DOZALO-119717 format. One record per residue: residue number from 1; residue in three letters; y, x, z of N, C-alpha, C, O, CB in turn. Coordinates in Angstrom, 2 decimals. Glycine has a CB too. Layout:
<pases>
[NUM, ALA, [Y, X, Z], [Y, X, Z], [Y, X, Z], [Y, X, Z], [Y, X, Z]]
...
</pases>
This chain:
<pases>
[1, MET, [46.09, -47.79, 85.85], [46.42, -47.41, 84.48], [45.72, -46.10, 84.14], [45.75, -45.16, 84.93], [47.94, -47.29, 84.29]]
[2, VAL, [45.12, -46.05, 82.98], [44.40, -44.86, 82.53], [45.34, -43.98, 81.74], [46.01, -44.44, 80.81], [43.16, -45.24, 81.68]]
[3, GLN, [45.39, -42.72, 82.11], [46.21, -41.78, 81.37], [45.37, -41.11, 80.30], [44.19, -40.83, 80.52], [46.83, -40.72, 82.30]]
[4, THR, [45.96, -40.86, 79.17], [45.25, -40.21, 78.08], [45.90, -38.87, 77.78], [47.11, -38.72, 77.93], [45.22, -41.10, 76.81]]
[5, CYS, [45.11, -37.93, 77.36], [45.65, -36.61, 77.04], [45.64, -36.39, 75.53], [45.69, -35.26, 75.05], [44.85, -35.51, 77.74]]
[6, MET, [45.59, -37.48, 74.79], [45.61, -37.37, 73.33], [47.04, -37.14, 72.86], [47.98, -37.77, 73.34], [45.02, -38.63, 72.66]]
[7, ASN, [47.18, -36.22, 71.91], [48.48, -36.03, 71.30], [48.55, -36.85, 70.01], [47.58, -37.52, 69.65], [48.75, -34.53, 71.03]]
[8, ASP, [49.66, -36.79, 69.31], [49.83, -37.58, 68.09], [48.81, -37.21, 67.01], [48.33, -38.08, 66.29], [51.24, -37.41, 67.55]]
[9, ALA, [48.48, -35.93, 66.89], [47.51, -35.49, 65.88], [46.12, -36.07, 66.19], [45.43, -36.53, 65.29], [47.45, -33.93, 65.82]]
[10, ASP, [45.73, -36.03, 67.47], [44.44, -36.61, 67.87], [44.41, -38.11, 67.58], [43.44, -38.62, 67.03], [44.17, -36.36, 69.37]]
[11, ARG, [45.47, -38.78, 67.95], [45.56, -40.21, 67.73], [45.43, -40.55, 66.24], [44.75, -41.51, 65.88], [46.88, -40.76, 68.28]]
[12, LYS, [46.08, -39.76, 65.40], [46.03, -39.98, 63.94], [44.60, -39.79, 63.43], [44.14, -40.57, 62.60], [46.99, -39.01, 63.21]]
[13, ARG, [43.90, -38.76, 63.91], [42.51, -38.52, 63.47], [41.61, -39.69, 63.86], [40.76, -40.11, 63.08], [41.97, -37.21, 64.09]]
[14, VAL, [41.80, -40.20, 65.08], [40.99, -41.34, 65.53], [41.31, -42.57, 64.69], [40.40, -43.28, 64.26], [41.24, -41.63, 67.04]]
[15, GLU, [42.58, -42.82, 64.45], [42.97, -43.97, 63.63], [42.40, -43.86, 62.22], [41.88, -44.84, 61.68], [44.50, -44.09, 63.57]]
[16, ASP, [42.48, -42.66, 61.62], [41.92, -42.46, 60.28], [40.42, -42.69, 60.27], [39.89, -43.33, 59.36], [42.24, -41.04, 59.78]]
[17, PHE, [39.73, -42.17, 61.29], [38.28, -42.36, 61.37], [37.93, -43.84, 61.49], [37.04, -44.33, 60.79], [37.71, -41.58, 62.56]]
[18, LEU, [38.63, -44.55, 62.39], [38.32, -45.96, 62.59], [38.60, -46.77, 61.34], [37.84, -47.68, 61.00], [39.13, -46.51, 63.76]]
[19, THR, [39.68, -46.45, 60.64], [39.99, -47.14, 59.39], [38.87, -46.93, 58.38], [38.42, -47.87, 57.72], [41.34, -46.66, 58.81]]
[20, LYS, [38.42, -45.69, 58.27], [37.33, -45.38, 57.33], [36.03, -46.06, 57.77], [35.32, -46.64, 56.95], [37.13, -43.84, 57.22]]
[21, TRP, [35.73, -45.98, 59.06], [34.49, -46.54, 59.58], [34.45, -48.05, 59.44], [33.44, -48.61, 59.04], [34.30, -46.16, 61.05]]
[22, LEU, [35.56, -48.70, 59.76], [35.60, -50.16, 59.67], [35.50, -50.64, 58.23], [35.02, -51.75, 57.99], [36.87, -50.68, 60.30]]
[23, GLY, [35.94, -49.84, 57.27], [35.88, -50.22, 55.87], [34.59, -49.80, 55.18], [34.45, -49.99, 53.97], [37.03, -49.63, 55.15]]
[24, SER, [33.65, -49.25, 55.93], [32.44, -48.71, 55.30], [31.39, -49.76, 54.98], [30.42, -49.48, 54.27], [31.83, -47.68, 56.20]]
[25, GLU, [31.57, -50.98, 55.48], [30.68, -52.11, 55.26], [29.23, -51.80, 55.62], [28.89, -51.84, 56.80], [30.75, -52.55, 53.82]]
[26, GLY, [28.39, -51.49, 54.67], [26.96, -51.32, 54.93], [26.57, -49.96, 55.45], [25.39, -49.73, 55.70], [26.20, -51.58, 53.70]]
[27, ASN, [27.50, -49.07, 55.63], [27.17, -47.70, 56.03], [27.40, -47.42, 57.51], [27.39, -46.27, 57.93], [27.99, -46.73, 55.22]]
[28, GLU, [27.59, -48.47, 58.30], [27.89, -48.26, 59.71], [26.82, -47.47, 60.44], [27.13, -46.62, 61.28], [28.08, -49.59, 60.39]]
[29, ARG, [25.57, -47.74, 60.13], [24.48, -47.07, 60.84], [24.52, -45.56, 60.64], [24.21, -44.81, 61.56], [23.13, -47.61, 60.37]]
[30, ALA, [24.91, -45.13, 59.47], [24.97, -43.69, 59.19], [26.08, -43.01, 60.00], [26.01, -41.81, 60.23], [25.20, -43.45, 57.70]]
[31, ASN, [27.08, -43.77, 60.42], [28.24, -43.19, 61.10], [28.26, -43.42, 62.61], [29.16, -42.94, 63.29], [29.49, -43.73, 60.51]]
[32, TYR, [27.27, -44.14, 63.13], [27.37, -44.53, 64.52], [27.38, -43.35, 65.48], [28.03, -43.41, 66.52], [26.24, -45.45, 64.87]]
[33, GLN, [26.67, -42.28, 65.17], [26.65, -41.14, 66.09], [28.03, -40.50, 66.21], [28.46, -40.14, 67.30], [25.62, -40.10, 65.63]]
[34, THR, [28.72, -40.36, 65.09], [30.07, -39.81, 65.12], [31.01, -40.74, 65.88], [31.84, -40.30, 66.67], [30.60, -39.57, 63.68]]
[35, PHE, [30.87, -42.03, 65.63], [31.71, -43.01, 66.32], [31.52, -42.92, 67.83], [32.49, -42.87, 68.58], [31.39, -44.44, 65.83]]
[36, PHE, [30.27, -42.89, 68.28], [30.03, -42.81, 69.71], [30.46, -41.47, 70.31], [30.90, -41.42, 71.45], [28.56, -43.05, 70.00]]
[37, ALA, [30.34, -40.41, 69.54], [30.81, -39.10, 70.01], [32.32, -39.14, 70.24], [32.82, -38.59, 71.23], [30.45, -37.98, 68.99]]
[38, ILE, [33.04, -39.79, 69.35], [34.49, -39.91, 69.52], [34.80, -40.79, 70.73], [35.71, -40.48, 71.49], [35.14, -40.49, 68.25]]
[39, CYS, [34.06, -41.87, 70.90], [34.28, -42.74, 72.05], [34.06, -41.99, 73.36], [34.81, -42.17, 74.31], [33.36, -43.96, 71.98]]
[40, VAL, [33.04, -41.18, 73.41], [32.77, -40.39, 74.62], [33.88, -39.39, 74.85], [34.31, -39.17, 75.99], [31.41, -39.66, 74.52]]
[41, TRP, [34.35, -38.78, 73.78], [35.42, -37.80, 73.85], [36.70, -38.42, 74.38], [37.45, -37.78, 75.12], [35.66, -37.18, 72.49]]
[42, LEU, [36.95, -39.68, 73.99], [38.16, -40.35, 74.46], [38.06, -40.62, 75.94], [38.98, -41.18, 76.54], [38.41, -41.66, 73.70]]
</pases>
């Protein structure tokens, strides 16, 4: 089992980002660097 050190505020920021990113439709390419940076951070 993987333990995470994310708190509720971190989790909320990631959820908000993913919601925005997933709803961006044609703009995914512009956001991919931020998305991958967050994935690495997690």
